[in-house]
N, C-alpha and C positions, 0 to 999 in steps of 0.2 A: 314531648316529642322525640324524634328522633336526635342520636347523637350527630348524624353528617346530616347535611342539608343538600339536597344535590337540584341544580336543575337543569333541563335541559332549554338549551339559549336559541333564544332568535336571531337572526342576526339581524343586523340594522348595514345596509351597504351603503357607505360615505363617495371613497373612491377608489385604485385601486392598488391597493399593494401582492404581496408573492408571499406562496407559502413551501416550506421544505419537509419531506418526509424524513428524513432523518436529523434537524437543526432545527433549536426553539433558544429565543431569548425572553427575560424576567425584565424587563423596567416600572421597580415601585418610587413610592416616593422617599425613599429612605436606603434604597439598592441600585448595585449599577447591574452593566447585562450581561448576563451571564446561561449558559445553556441548558437550560431546561434537560434535567434527569430521563433518559428515558429509563422505565422498572419492571414493567413487565412486554412480552412482545407474546401474540397467541395468531397464531399460522393456521389459515383454512388452507382444504384442497379444492378448493376455487379459486384459486391464488390472490385471497385478502388475506390481511393482518390486521387485529384488534389490536392498536400500540397505546402504551398508559405510559403517562408521565406526573410526575410530581416535583412539585416544587412550594415555597413558601411566600410568603405576604406577611407584614407587618402594614398596618392598619388599611386605610383606602391606599391602593392602588392599581397598577398597569401592568399587565403581563404580553410580554409583544413576542408573538407567537410565529414563526416564519413557516415557508411551505417551499418545497416547489410548484411550480406552474399542472403540473400532471397532476398531482395533490391536491389538487383547492377546491374541484368540486365532490369529493370524495369526504375531505371534511367537511366543506358546510351541509355537507347531505346528514353528516353521522355523529361531530361532536359535540360531546356531554360538556361540561365541567362543574367540578365538585368545589363546594369548601366544605370541609373537612371535620373545621372546628368551629362554626355557627356564623361564617358571617354570610352575605349575599356576595351572588354574580349579577352585573348588570349586564351592560352590552355588551355587542364584539362589534368591532369596527374594523373594516379594512381596504383598503385602497381601489378605486374601479373607476371605469371610464367606459366610452360609447363604443362599439365595435367598428371596426374597420369602413366596414357599407357603411351605419349611420354616418361618421366623422365625412367620410365623403362624398355625401349626398349633399350637401351644403357647397361645395365649388363649381365652378362651373366649366373644370375640365375636371375626369376620371380615368388616367388610367388604368385604372386594375384590372387582372384578367387578361393582362399581356396579349390588348388586341392589332391587331397588323393597322401598320398606316393609314391604309387607307378606313379601316371603320374607325379607327380615331379620329380620321379628317370630318367623316359623318358629323360625328358626335358633336364638335364645334363648329356646325355650319351657319354662315352668319359671323363670323371673328375676321378681323384683316389680316393675313400673315404676309411677311416676307418670303419667295421662296427662289432659292439657288440650285441653278443646274448648271450639265455643261453647255446649253445654248442662250445659256444667260439670268437675268435675275426680275422677278416676275414680280409684282403688289395686285391686292386687291383682296375683297372680302369673298371666302368660300362661299361657292352658289351651290355645286355639288362636285360630289367623285363618282366616275364609272371607270368601266374596265373597256378595252378597244383590244380585238386581237390581230396583230401587225405580223405577217409570216407567221410562224410559231412562238412568238412572243406573244405574253399577254401585259398588255404597258397600262399601269394608272393614267387616267386623264383626268386633273384638280380644273375646274371651273371657276375662275376667277373673274369678281366683279371690280369693275372701276370707271371712274368717270370717264373715260373711253369707253366701254362698254362690257362687254362681255370677253375673253380671253381664254381658251385654253391652253393649259400647260404641261406637258408630257413628264412625269418624272423619270426621268432616265437621266441616272447619273446625278442624282438629288448630295447636292455640297451640301443645305442649311434647308431650313424649312424655321422661322423667329414672327413667333407672335406680334402684334406693333402693340397691343397694351404691355408695360411693362408689367401689369399685375397679374396679369394673366399667365405670363409667363414666369410671374413669382408663384401663383398659384400653383401650375405643372411641378415647378420643383420640388414644392411641400407638398403636394400628393403622394408625388414616387417615396419623399424621404417616407412619410405615412407610413406606405407599405414596403417599406425598408425596415422600418422601424416594428409594425407589425410579428414579423419572423422571430424579431429578439425575443426568449420567453427569460425575464426576471423573474426573480424571486419574492411571492408575498407575503405581508404580514398582516398579521390578525392585532388586534391592541383590545385583549378583556379587561374587561376593567371590575372589580374586583371591591367591595367596600365591608365593614366590619374592623374590631378592634384589638389588637395585641396581635404577636405571631402569630400565621394559622398558616396549614397546609391546604394545599390547591391541587387540586387532580387531575389532567385534562385525559380521556380520552374517546376517540377516535377510528375509524377505519379507510382504509387504502389501502389500493393492487401491491401487489410484492412480487418477484420473482416465486413460482410453485413451489413447496415445499414438497422433497419427494424422499423414499425412503427405499435402501437395499441391507439389505440381508442376508447372514452367513449364517452356514449348516453346517455344523463341525461333528461328523461321526465317528466315533470310539471304536474300539476292538469288537465289542459285541454286538455293534449294530445300531448303538442308540445315538438319534441324534440332538446335538443343543442346539437353540436357532437365539441367535444375535440380531435384531431391528436397530439400523439405525436411521437418525433421522438426517438429513441434506438442507441448509438452509442457504440462503445468501443473504449477506447486508447489503443492499448498493444505495444505501442514502449513505449522504456525511457524517453521519453520528454515529462512533463505534454503541456496541449494547454492552457494558460493562455491568457484569453483577448482575445480568436482567433475570426473573422471573419469565421462564418459556415453555411456551404450551403449544400444543398441535392436536388441529380436530380433523379427524380424517369425517368426510362430508360433504356435503353439497348445498347450502343456504341458498336462497333464492338472493343474489345478487343483479346492480342493473346501477348505470351512471346517468346524470344527468347534468347538463349545464346548468349550475346556479349562480356560476359566480358574473357571468355576462349580462350583459344588461340589455332588456326584453324589453319591447313597446308593444300594446295593443294598436292597431288599427279602428280607427272608428268612424260607423258610417258616415260617408258626405253625403250629406240632404241636400239638397238646390233649394236657392232665395224662392219663400210661393209669391207668384205672381198670376194677375191672371191677364188672361187674350182679348186689349178691347171690343169693343165692336164694330163691324165695317159697315158702310154704307150696305142701306136695305132695301129691295126694289119690291112692290106689294104689287099685286093681279089683279082683275078686277074680280072683288067679294071673293080674296082671298086672304087669311091671317097671316102679320108678317112672319117674315121666316129666316133665322138667324143665321151668319156666312159660315158659321163653323165656330164659333167662339168655344173654347177649349172651357169644362169643369178646372175650379181650382183644387188642387188635390195634392196629396205628401207621398216620395215613393212609396211603396209598400216596402215595411217594414221585415226586413230579415234577420233570421237570426245573430247577433252580437259572435258568437262561438264559431260562428261559419264565418269571421273576417277578422279575427282576434291575427291571424298568420298571416293575412296577405298584403303581398305590399303595395304601397302609397303610389302614387306616379310619381318616380324623379329619386326613393327613398328604397331604401334596401334593408329587409331587419330579418335577422339569424331564423330558421326557421323550425316552429317546436320538433320535441326531441319524438322519435319512435315509441311506439309502446313496447314496452319490454315485454321479452320472450325469456323467460325466466325458468331453470327447470329445478320438481319436487326434489325433497330430502324422502334415500330411501328407507324405508324401518329397516332397521339391523344394519347399518351401514352410517353412523354416525357415532362414532367413538373420537373424547378427547383424552391427551398424555397432558400429563404435568412432568413435565424434569424435575426431580425431588430438590437436587442442589443449581445454585444461581450459576449463570452460561456468560462466557464473551465472547461476543464476535466484532474482529472490528470493522470499522465503515470498509465499505468495497473490497470486504470478502469474505470467504463462504464457510460453513462448520461445519461439523457433520459431530451428529451429537446418539448417546447409546439412548434408546426409548423400550426395548424389548428386549429383557434375556429372560430365555422358558430354558429349564432342564427337562429332557424327556422328552424333549417334542414329537417323536418319530421314528419310525423303527427302517433298516431297509432290507428291503425287500426287489426282486426284480422283476422285470413289466415285459412280457409280449406284447409287441403292438403288432399286427399282423398288416399293417399298411406299409411297413418297411419288412416287413418280413425280419423283424432283429430283434433279440432282445435285448433291452435298457437295464442298467443300473437306477434305482430310483428309493425314494421317502414318501412312507406314507406320515403324514404332516399331519397333527392330531391339533386345534387349536382348542387348546382345556382351560385359558386364562381368563379374563373377562373384557380383553380385552379386542377392539376391531383392528387386523393387520391390514395397512393398507397393500394394495398390489406395488412390486416392483421386483427386481434384481436378485435373486438369490447364488451364491457364487457356496460350493459345496467343498470341505476339505475332507479330507478322509486320514485323519489324524492329523498331520500336520504338514500334508501332501494334498494340491491340488488336487479336485476331484472332479469338476466339471462347473458347467454353467445351466440354472434353471429361473422359469419364472413364473412366481407367487399370484394367482392371484385375488381378490378380494378372498378376506376370511373372514367369516363373525364367530363371534364363540359360540363353542360346541360345536364348531363344521370342520371336516377331514377332508384334505388331496392330496392326488399322487403325484410326485415332481418326479421326472425323468431327467437325470444328467450327464448318463456317456452308456456306449453301449457297453452290456455285459462282457466281461472278458473269458467267465469259467462258463457260461451256460449257453446252450442252443438247444433250439428247436426248431423239429423238422410235421412241416402240415404235410396231410395227405387227405387228397378228399374222394369219395365210392358212391357213385348212384347206382340208385338202383329201378328197375323198370317201374314202370306205370302200372296202378293195378285197381278195378275198381271195389270202393267201400260201398255204395248204397245205390239203389232205383227206387225210383219213385215216379209210379203215371197218376194222373190228374187231365183231367177234359181232353183225352187225346196226347197228353205229351208225355214223354219218358224224360226225368229227369234224370242224372247219372250224376254220380261224383266219384273222381278218383283223385289219389294219393299218391303221392313221389317223396320217396325215402332218399336222404341221404347221410350219407357218416364221414363226421372229419374225423381224422383222428391226429393226435398232436404225440411225436417222442418225442419227449426232455431226456435230456443230456447237461450232466453236471451236477452243482451242490448249492443250494439258498434255499435259509430259514424260509423262505415266503417267495410263490410265485405270482403275480395276479396276471392271469392269461385272458387276453381280450377276444372277444370272438366276434367276430362280425355281424351286425347283423340285416338279414336282407327283408324286403318287403311280398309280404306272401308266405317265409316260411318260419315255422314257428316249433321252437322247440319241444322235443318228447323225452329225448335220452342225453342223461348229466351227469356226470361224477360229482357233483356239488351245489346243490343251492347258486347259484350267480344275481349277484347284484346290477339291476342295468341300467344302462345311461341314456339318452339318446342316440342310438345306430350301433349299441353294442350292447357284449352282454359280456360283464367282468367273473371271471373263475377264479376263489381263492383259492389255491392248492400248496398243501406242505407233503404232500408225497408223491412219486409223480414212478417209484420203478415200472409200470406196465403204462403202455400208450394209452393218453385221457381219450377217449374215447364219444364226441357231442354227437344225437340225431337230432335231425330237423323234416320236416315235413311241408311237405307244398300240395294245398290241398285244388284241384282244376273242378269249376263245376259248369257242365254246360246241360243244355235241353235240345231233345230233338221231338219232329214231331212223328209218333209214335206211326200214322201211315203212310211216311216219305221212308218210311227203314223197307231192306230187302228182306227178302226172308234168308239170307245168308247171316245179315247184320242179326236178325234175331236170334239166331242158330248160335253167334256169340256169346249172347248172353245167359242162353240155356246151357251151356259150355262151365260156367263161372261157378267154383266153388261151394260160393258162399250164400249162392243165392235161396231166398225162402223157396219152402214146399209152397205156395202163396201163387208168389210172384215166378217161380217155372210152371205153372201151372197155367195160370193166364196167357205167360209168352209162349207156353207151347202152345194156347190152342189161336193166339194170333198169328203163330207162324204158320200151323195152318190153313190157315184162311187164307194170309198172303202169300202160300205156295201155289195154292189154288185159284189164285190173283191171276199170279207170274206165269201158271201154267197154260191159263187160257188164255193172254197175252202173247204167250208165246205160238200157242196152235194159232191165232191168228196172224200174226207178222209171218209165218211159214204158207200162209194162204194166202196171204197179199205178195209175198217173194214170189207165190207159184202164178197168181195172176201177170204178176210184172212181167218178169220171162214168158208167159204165150204172147203177150202185147206186142212185146219186143221182136219174137219171131213172128208175126201177124204180118206188124210192118215188113221186116224183111224178105216174109213171102209175096206180098204185095208187091214191094218196089221192082219185082224179077219180071213179076208176071205181066208187070206193065210190056216189056219186050219181048213176051212169045206170042205165039199165034194161038188163039183160041180156040180153035181142034188139034191144037198138039198132045199128046199125051201129058209131057210134062204138064202144061197147061191145066188139066184136068187132076192129075194126079195133088196143083194146090191147092185143086179147088174143094177136094177130098177132106185135103189136110187141115183147111182152115174150118171148114166145115165140124172135125172133128172135135178141133182147140173151141168151138163157139158151144158148142155143147158142153165139154170138160170148165170152161168160163162162166159157162150158167147154173153147173154144179157146185163151182168154186165161191159165189155169188152168196147158195143161197147158203153154203157151209158154215161163211165171215158172216152175213145175217144171224145165224142161229147160233152164234159160238161170240158175236156182241152182245148178245141176251144173257148168255151166261155171263158174260161178263162184267151185266150191268148189274146183275142181280150177285153175283160173289163179292163185288166190290162195296155194295149194298150191304148184303152180309159183314163183313169186316168191317166198314165204317161203325153199323151198329155196334160191334161191339168193343170198340176201342171206346167209343163213347160211353157207354157202361161200366166197363174199370176205373175205379178211382184205388189205387192201392199202394 
């Protein structure tokens, strides 16, 4: 059998009491009330703490443990009680009472939810009241409440029923409204007292039963919500540029009990965590089943030679059973119950982001106070460097920080000291063991960088022809020059990445991050040159290119002999097509010119005498033009045949190319 007997408690609810995140007392058969000491606190970056308390009990006894109302549900969810010396742990009892909605459901009046007077009066329909207004005193039972618009005012009308009939009472200048039933008036006051009392949060008490013989150690462990623990760092840089890192944890003890010489631990990680209301009584709404009955058969008339017909009697049947789970948290008429808690949405734990710090020496933090505890000290944590950031076009002083420990460094602010003097601030991200980060903390005072960008012309780098398509690839080269002035052991030169640009020339192999190249430089007497290329890919229909376009490719110095031969043949065929097309165009232009001249002559001839010399001259000229038009039409037809032949020859040749 193990030395320790540990029992995870099943909590038996009796009535209502109160828990305290910071205090506890112990009641035993032979001891008075004392605070249960806190011996260990483990803080999580999820805003939780695991609290450990230890006390002693002699023989059979009861430990009375108190907690604040905000902690009761966390404690009921996570409490573990251990008898470390062979005893046993019995039930854990705590006070409990029905929620306000259930308590008020038995009242004839329910003023919860701060109802308007008209709504409240509607809820007590039928009750006898005495109403005193500016117009007099009225008595009767409430029939209904309605609104009436008079001018620009909305007036509430109370309809009362008395032995004399129904009376409308306009509630204007209300002085008093009183229930005539003194018990109902008393219930209203009691309901309001319950509502007011529900806002009072008092301490809840847990009573833990322990059984055994002799004096024994009892340990309590539970999880509760606490302020998030935080980290801050100091980086001290010596004259050689070497940095020493100090990490401090900032904790807040917001409880009413101090932490005296406790073991303190910190966990950098995100455990799954959620809350659940375990202290409030919860009722299950059962299915209401109607009493089974049959409908009596009514009188039946019989037609001649017809069988008797029932008048519509119903079959005896139970209502269809529905899922009990679907009705557990529904509202029953007149009784309100607390709704079920929502499903938890918990975050998972990231691999490598979960580390525990245990403070070696005992720690003390007074109640309702805060403390700073050193948790990390690392010598030679990094080296001083310069960092050029093109986003600001400035050089910053920085630190290349290396986590060479086995500890996870939680994110937090960093104060940098150069010797004994303040140097600037930085922000440390989460750093797992073995990782490194560059932090900047100030503008560099002695190092400058001048940036200059030179772009070259676009040049053809490759040509390919397939299926009548010319595929062309161009490249654009640009060079960025960085002139660096000043001294520093190391400069991290950040060069921005741009979409489509590829690094081709560089002084040293860079380290890449999203959107950046980082060049680590130790010498910069000459300008640092970085070359990049941008590739442009385009495609053209070879048949759609003009002779002048093809001539450009023939002049490309790097064109292959095979490609040059193919393109020259295509260019010659294209030139022939363009020449014929040009000739046809010239002939058509001559046709158009003659047609316009003929139109002018015919207009003039309309006003001339047919026997006149001018008319006769115009007639001869028109005849000559008609002869010329006939010749041109024949030439156009011939040239069109030549054009079709040349175009077909070009198309066939282009289709045959695959290079």
